[in-house]
N, C-alpha and C positions, 0 to 999 in steps of 0.2 A: 692307734685309733683307726678303725676301718673307714673305707671310702663312703659307705652307706651312711655312717654317722655324720661324716663331714657334709654330705649332701643334705641330710635332714636338717642339720644345724644351719646350713647356709640358707635353706628355704625359709626356716623360721625367722632368721635374721632379716631376710628380704621383706617379710610381712611386717616386721616392726619398723624397719627403716625404709618403707616404701615411698616416703615423701622426700628422700635425700637425693642430691644431685652430684654428678661427676665433678671432681675438683682437682686442683693441684697447685693452688696459690699459697699453700701453707709455708713454703720456703720464704716467702716475702715477710713473714712474721717471725722468722727464726731469731732475729737479732734483738727483738724487744720482748718485754714481758707481756704487754697487751697493745693492741693496735686496732684502729678502725678507720675506714675510708669510705667516702660516698661521692659519687659523680652523677651529675644530671645533665643531660643534653637534650635539646629539642630544636626543631626547625620546621618552618612552614613556608609554603609557596602558593601564590595565587596570581593568575594572569587572565582576568576576564576580557573578552572582546565582543563587541556588538556592532553589527552593520545594519542600518535602518532599511526599511522597505523602499522599493523602487517602482515607480509607475511611468510608463512611456506610452505615447499615443501619436498616431500620424493619420491625417485625413487629407484626401485630395479629390478634387472634382474638376471635370472638364465637360464642355458642351460645344456643339457647332450647329449652324443653320445655313441652309442655302436655298435660294428660290430663283426661278427664271420664268419669263413669259415671252412667247414667240407668236406673232400675228402675221398672217399671210393673206393678202387680198388679190384676187384676180377676177376675170370676167364670170367665173362660175360662182363666186361668193367670197366669204371671209372665213378663215380658220384660225382659231386662237387656242394655244396650248400653254397651260400653266403647270409648272412642276415645283414642289417644295420638298425638302428633306431636313430632318433634324436628328441629332443623336447626342448622347451624353453618357457619362460614366462617373462612378463614385467609388472610392476605395478607402477603407478604414482598417487600421491595424492598432491593436492595443496589447500592452504587456504589463503585467503587474507581478511583482515578487514580494514575498514576505520578509520579515526580519531574519537575520542570521546571527546567532550568538554562540559563543564558546566560553566556558568558564572552568579551565583546568585548575586544580589545586591539589596540594599534597601536604601531609604532616608527618613528622617523625619524632618520637620521644624515646628516651632511653634512661633508665635509672639503674645504677650499680652500687651495691653495698657490700663491703668486705669487713669481717671481724676476725681477729686472731689472738690467741693467748698462748704463752709459753711458760712452763713452770718446771720445777725439778722432776715432776712426775711424768712430763710429756708435753705434748702440744696439741691444740685443737683450733679449728677455725671454720669459717663458713663464708661463702660468697653467694649473693643473690643478685639476679639481673632481671629486669622487666623492660621489654622493648615492645613498642606498638607503632603502627603507622597506617596511613590510609592515603589513597589517591583516587581522584575522580575527575571526570572531564565531560560534564553534560554538554551536549551539542543540540542546537535547535536550528533547523533550516525551514523557514516559512514556505508556505505553498506558492506555486506559480500558476498564473493563468494567462493564456494567450488567446486572443480573439481576432478574427479577420472577417471582413464583410466587403462584398464586391457587388456592384449594381451596374447594369447596362440597360439602355433603352434607345429605341430608334423609331422614327415615323417618317413615312413617305406618302406623298399624294400627287395625283396627276389628273388634270381636267382638260378635256378638249371639246371645243364647240365649233361646229361647222354650220354656217348659215348660207343658204342660196335661194334661188327663185322658187324651187319646188318644196322647200321646207328647211328644217334644221335637225341636226344630230348632236346630242350631247353625251359624252362618255366621261365617267368619273371612276377613279380607282384610288384606294388608300390602304395602307398597311401599317400596323403598329406592333412592335415587339418589345418585351421587357423581361429581364431575368435578374435574379438576386441569389447570391450564394453566401452563406455564413458558416463559419466553423469556430469552434472553441475547444481548447484543451486545457484541463486543469490538473495540476499535480498537488496532492495534499501535503500537509506539513510533515516533516520528518524529525523525530526526536530520538536521540540516543543518549543514554546515561550510563556509560561504563564506569565502574567503581570497584575498588578492591581494598582490603584491609588485612592486617595481621596483628596478632597479639601473642607474645611469647614470654613465658615465665621459665627461668632456669635458676636452679640452686645447687650448691655443692657444700657438703659438710663432711668433715673428717676429723679423726683424732688418732694420735699415735702415742703409745706408752713408752716408758724408758727402756722396756725390755724388747722394743721393736714391734710389739703387737699393735695392730691398728685396724681401723675401718674407715673406708671412704665411700660415700654414697652420693649419687647425683640423680636429679629428677628434672624433667623438662616437659613442657606442654606448649604446643604451638597451634593456634587456630588461624586458619587462612580462609578468607571468604572473598568471593568475587561475583559480580553480576553485571548485566548489561541490558537493562530494559530498553526495548525499541518500540516505537509507534510510528506507523506510516499512514497518512490520511487517505490513501487511495488515489485513484485516477479517474477522471471523467473526460469524455470526448463526445462532441456533438457536431453534426453537420446537417445542413439543410439546403435544398436548392428548389427554387420556384421559377417557373417560366410561364409566360402568357403571350398570346399572339392573336390579333384580330385582322380580318381582311374584309374589304367591302368593294363591290363593283356595281355600277349602275349605268344603264344606257337608255336614253330617251330619244325616240324618233317622232318628229311631228311633220305631218303632211296635211293636204287638204281633206283627206279621208278621216284623220284623227291622230291620236297620240298613242304610240306603243312604248311600254316601259318594261324592262327586264332588270331585276335586281338580285344580287347574290351577296350574302354575308356569312362569315364563319368566325367562330371564337374557339380558342383552345387554351386550356390551362392545365398545368401539371406540377406536381410537387413530390420531392423525394426527401426523406428525413431518416437519419440513423443516429443511434446513441449507444455509448458504452460506458458502463460504470464498474470500476474495480473497487471493491469495498476496502474498508480499513483493515490493516494488519497490525496486530500487537503481539509481542512475545516478551518473555522475561526469563532468559537463560541465567542460571545462577549455579554456584558451586560452593561447597564448604568442605574443608579437609581439617581433621583434628589429628594431631600427631602427639602421642605420649610416650616418653622413653624413660626407663629407670635402669640404673646400674649400681652394683655394690661390689666392692673389693675388700676382702678381709684376709688377715694373716695373723698367725700366732707368734710371729717373730722368728720362727725357725723354718721348717720345711713345708709347713702346711699353708696352703693358699686356696681361697675360694673366690670365684668371680661369677656374678650373675648379671645378665642383661635381659631386659624385656622391652618390648615395643608394642604399642597398640595404635594402629592407624585406621581411621574410619572417615568416610566421606559420603557425600551425596551430590549428584549432578541432576539438575532438573531444567526443563525448557518448555514450560507451558506456553501455548500460542493459540491465537484465535484469528480467523480470517472471515470477514463478512460475506465473501462470495463475489460473484460476477453476474451482472445483468446487462442485457442489450436488446436493441430492437432495430428493425428496418421496416419502413413503410413507404408506399408509393400510391399516389392517387392522381387520376387524370379525368378531365371532362371536356367535352366538345359539343358545339352547337352550330348547326348550319341552317340557313333559311334561303329559299329560292322563291321569288315572286315574279309573276307575269301579269300585266294588265293592259287593257285597251279602253280608250275613252274617246267619245265624239259627242255630237249634239243629241244623239238618241239615247245615250246612257254609258255604262261602263261594265266591264267584266274583269274580275281579279281572282287569281288562284295563287295561294301561298302554301308551300310545303316546308315544314319545320322538323328537323331531326335533332335529337339530343341523345347523348350517351355518356356514361360515367362508369369508372371501374376503380377498384382499390385492392391493394395487397398489403398485408402487414404480418410480420413474424416477430415474436418476442420470446425471449428466453431468460431464465434466471437460475443460477446455481447457488444453492444455499450455503450457509456458514459451515466452516470446517474448524473444529477445535481438537486440541490434543494436549496431553500432559505427560510427555515421556520423562522418565526418571531412571536413574541408576544409582544404587547405594552399595557400598562395599565396606567390609571390615576385615582387617588383617591383624592377627594377634600372634606374637612370637615370644618364646622364652628360651634362653640359652644358659647352660650352667657348665662351669669349668671348675674342677677341684683336683688337688694333688696333695699328698702327704710326703712327698719326696721319693716315694717308691712306686706308688700307683697313681694313675691319672684317670679321671672320669670326665667325659664330655657328653652332655645330654642336650637335646634340642626338641622343642615342641612348637608346632605352628598350626594355626587354624585360619582359614579364609572363607568369607561368606560374601556372596554377591546376590543382589536382588534387583531385578529390572521390571519395569511396568510401563504400559503405554495405553492408558484409556483415551479413546478417541470417539468422535461423532461427526457425522456429515448429514446435513439437513435435507439433502436431495436436490432435485432440479425440476423445472417445469418448462414446457415448450407449448406455445399457442400460436395459432394462425388465424387470419381473418381475410377471406377472399370473397369479393362480390362484384357484380356488374349489373347495370340497368340500362335499358334503352327506351326511348319514347319517340313516337312519330305523330304529327298533327297535320292534317290537310284541311285548309279552309278555302271555300269558294264563295264568291259574292257577285251577284248580278243585280245591277240597278238600272231601271229605266223609268219611263213616265208612269208606269203602273205601280211602281214600288221597288223594294229591295228584298232580295232573297239571299240568305246566307246558309251554307251547309258546312258542318264541321265533323271530321272523323279523327279519332285518336286511338293509338295502340301503345301499350306499355308492357314491358317485360323486365323481370328482376330475379336474381338468384344470389344466394350467399352461402358460403361454407366456412365453418369454424372448427377446425381440428384442434385437439389439445392432448397433451401427454404430461403426466405427473409421476415422479419417482420420489418416494417418501424418505429416502436416505437410509442410513444404517449407523449402528453404534457397536462398540466393542471395547474390551479391556484386556489386552494382552498382558500377561504377568508370568514371570518365571522366578522361582526362588530356589535357593540352595541352603539347607540347614535353617529352617524357619525359626527354631529356638534361638539361634544366635542373632537373628534379625531384630529381636527386641532391644538389643543394645543400640540400634540406630534410631530409635524413636526420638531421642533428644535432638537429632539433627533437624526435625521439623519445626523446632521452636525458633 
């Protein structure tokens, strides 16, 4: 018999016995006419753990006050000086954490069945095995938020009065300051759910005749899957600072000719604020691998032997993800006001002049980066067939292999935007007032100026779909991996 005939017969036998599996347990049945055995094994494990949320807070306050008065009298008159000062502070810290939970678990099952039969014409038998298992360990870590707040304030005042035979002089001065700073940082919840599973079927069937001829076939299929979805709630940060200050000075001089008064006051306030927001991130990496193997061994009991092996391995890796983007801002504003006043008064009337100046400015910049999404994937198929045949004199070895790879990466980016707001304004008011026996005359002049600039820039983003394939016709065999 030629080798070509052997190969043809072997291939046709492989088509008929494609569902058979590699075996060798027939020897266990050689001493009995018939026999059967079955074994079942299973195991499971679970160990959940949960830690509750935690909240911590701390607040402290302090203040102080001091005052003094000094009086001095001599032949020129009496001088009295009074001073006061006050200050205080307040600090607050808060921390809050979410729940933490872990729930690992695993299962394993195995079923094995064996059947054998022996007679005067030969022996035959089969073994089947089904194994499956899974493991997972979901983890959840609750978000965390940290807040701090700090306040300071102080006030001072001084007053001096001098009285003598020629008149009196009174001087007053006061200052106040206050500031407040607050910050907060938040970390979103983190969830991870790694899990994997496998399912394996194996079977072996064979028979041998009394003349030594026989056939043994094996078939196996293993499906392995794994994934690890992840979700992160993002990050937020915010800080702000506010400051305010006021000052006041006044002097009054009284003599026989009249009373002179000079007064100055100023106010200042400023604020700075900034924020950052890192959006949510989610991803779902996963993989599946399917491995199918077949083998056949046939002999006529003499010198002719045929062996066939085939394997079919396919799989797909994917990691879709989405990120909400980043946004942030910084802003600053400040304002001030000053007032100067001079006046004179006696029995004939009064003259007063007041000059008031005001100014304000602000600057703000904000930006936002849009969402980013992607769905990278990689699929593959590897198919192989090997044939070995001999009739005692000639030997034939043949091999055939086919590999297919497909990769893709659809993606999108929503773009970004930048914006600014800058402005300032000033104002000045002058008021003069004259009062005497004939009446009162008031004159007021005012000037105002303002300007504002608002630049902006927007980028609309981009999208694409990188894809590369090899042997597109073979890729149709990968469609079942999407289910």
